[in-house]
C-alpha positions in Angstrom: 84.4 110.6 124.1 87.8 111.8 125.2 91.0 109.9 124.4 92.5 109.4 127.9 94.9 106.5 127.5 98.6 107.2 127.6 99.2 104.9 124.6 97.2 104.2 121.5 97.7 101.6 118.8 97.1 102.6 115.2 96.8 99.8 112.6 96.7 100.5 108.8 94.9 97.7 107.0 95.0 96.8 103.3 94.9 94.1 100.7 97.9 93.0 98.6 97.6 90.4 95.9 94.4 89.2 97.5 96.0 88.8 100.9 95.2 91.0 103.9 98.1 93.0 105.3 98.5 95.4 108.2 101.1 97.8 109.7 100.9 98.6 113.4 102.4 101.4 115.5 102.0 102.6 119.1 101.8 106.3 119.8 101.5 108.6 122.9 98.6 111.1 122.3 99.7 114.5 123.6 97.8 117.8 123.9 94.4 119.1 124.9 92.9 118.3 121.6 92.6 114.7 122.6 90.2 115.6 125.4 87.5 116.4 122.9 88.5 113.8 120.3 87.3 110.2 119.7 88.9 107.1 118.2 87.3 107.6 114.8 88.6 111.1 114.7 92.1 110.0 115.7 92.1 107.4 112.9 90.9 109.9 110.4 93.5 112.6 111.4 96.3 110.1 111.3 95.5 108.9 107.8 95.2 112.5 106.6 98.6 113.2 108.0 100.5 110.1 106.6 98.6 109.2 103.5 100.8 111.0 101.0 103.9 109.2 102.2 102.2 105.8 102.3 100.5 106.1 98.9 103.9 107.2 97.4 105.5 103.8 98.0 103.2 101.9 95.6 101.7 102.6 92.1 98.0 103.0 91.4 97.5 99.3 91.0 94.3 97.6 92.3 96.5 94.7 93.5 97.6 96.9 96.4 95.0 98.8 98.3 94.7 100.8 101.6 91.4 99.8 103.2 91.0 101.2 106.7 92.7 102.6 109.9 91.9 101.1 113.3 92.6 103.4 116.3 92.6 101.7 119.8 93.3 103.0 123.3 95.6 100.8 125.2 94.7 100.7 128.9 92.5 103.6 130.2 89.4 104.2 128.1 89.7 101.2 125.9 88.0 103.1 123.1 88.4 102.1 119.5 87.2 103.3 116.1 87.9 102.3 112.5 88.1 104.7 109.6 87.2 103.4 106.2 89.6 104.9 103.7 87.7 106.7 100.9 87.8 104.9 97.5 89.7 107.8 95.9 92.6 107.3 98.4 92.8 103.5 98.4 95.4 103.2 95.6 99.0 104.3 95.5 100.4 107.3 93.7 103.9 106.2 92.8 104.8 107.0 89.2 107.5 105.6 86.9 107.1 101.9 87.9 107.6 99.0 85.6 107.2 95.2 86.0 105.4 93.4 88.7 105.2 93.5 92.5 107.7 91.4 94.4 106.0 88.5 96.4 103.8 89.6 99.3 106.3 88.4 102.0 109.1 90.6 100.6 109.5 93.8 102.6 111.7 96.8 103.3 113.0 96.7 106.9 113.3 99.7 109.1 114.7 99.7 112.7 113.1 102.3 115.0 115.8 103.4 117.4 115.2 104.3 121.1 117.2 106.2 123.7 117.7 103.5 126.4 117.3 99.8 127.1 113.9 100.4 128.7 112.5 98.6 125.6 114.0 96.9 122.6 114.2 98.9 119.4 111.2 98.8 117.2 110.9 97.3 113.8 108.8 98.1 110.7 108.3 96.0 107.6 106.9 98.0 104.6 105.3 95.9 101.7 104.8 96.8 98.1 108.3 96.7 96.5 108.5 96.2 92.8 110.8 94.0 90.7 112.6 97.2 89.5 113.4 98.2 93.1 116.1 95.6 93.9 119.1 94.0 92.3 120.9 91.1 94.0 118.7 91.4 97.1 119.8 95.1 97.6 117.2 97.9 97.3 117.8 100.6 94.8 118.8 104.1 96.1 115.5 105.5 94.8 113.4 103.0 96.6 115.3 103.5 99.9 114.6 107.3 99.5 110.8 106.8 99.4 110.9 104.2 102.3 113.0 106.7 104.4 110.4 109.4 103.7 107.6 107.1 105.0 109.7 106.0 108.0 110.1 109.7 109.1 106.5 109.5 110.2 107.4 106.8 112.7 110.2 108.5 114.5 108.9 112.1 114.8 106.1 113.7 116.8 103.2 114.2 114.5 100.9 117.3 114.8 97.5 116.3 113.6 95.1 118.3 111.5 91.3 118.0 111.4 89.4 116.5 113.1 92.0 116.5 116.0 93.8 119.7 115.0 96.9 120.5 117.2 96.8 117.1 118.9 100.2 115.4 118.8 101.0 111.7 118.3 104.5 110.7 119.5 105.7 107.3 118.2 106.6 104.8 120.9 108.1 101.4 121.4 106.0 99.6 124.0 106.3 96.5 126.0 102.9 95.1 127.1 102.0 92.6 129.8 100.5 89.2 128.9 97.0 90.6 129.0 97.8 92.7 125.9 96.4 96.0 127.5 98.7 96.8 130.4 101.8 98.9 129.4 104.9 97.6 131.3 107.3 100.0 129.7 107.4 102.5 126.8 109.7 105.1 125.4 109.7 107.4 122.3 111.3 106.6 119.0 114.2 108.8 118.4 115.3 107.8 114.9 115.3 105.1 112.3 117.8 103.0 110.3 116.6 101.6 106.9 118.0 98.2 105.9 119.5 98.5 102.4 118.9 94.8 101.9 115.7 93.1 100.9 114.0 91.4 103.9 110.8 89.5 104.5 107.7 89.2 106.6 107.0 85.5 107.1 103.4 86.1 108.3 102.6 87.4 104.8 103.3 84.1 103.2 100.1 82.4 102.1 99.0 80.2 105.0 101.0 82.0 107.7 98.5 84.5 109.2 96.8 87.6 107.8 
């Protein structure tokens, strides 16, 4: 089934200290490859493209896992598919870490910049920081470097490999209507700014959502 929507939503899902977490981003699918692709293939291709950067932010610790990727068409098509991340790719790959994870609601904040006031800037909150990564609520330079490397995949057009080879995904900031499926406005992300200070994600506190 072809991917025909102008916007797709990709959600990375995982488990962190026994709590479910997720990271969501909108993209515009561009290129003829999407006409012969499906949502499961889109989820698979996206994970294959970004997994090295995502896995690099956390150590190989069973307390933090990458579980699945959900790919959804927004608007036309309304197709969706979920890719179960293989067991061998569910843990991080970061080396040289010591100590424990910071609390689940602690995050690295990244602002996704846009070119006009058509939409607000986007925001990302990346979990998985360690005690060694901050001093006095300021992230270490080394940790900012790996977060920046991950954030690069959210402000640049991505050219997919198999199973959607040559298809592009262009990161977008999107404003939806109240029905949650009608796109009111969207524009591409043109850059990002990483917050050097420790921030938080209130919904990750126990009892405040998934």
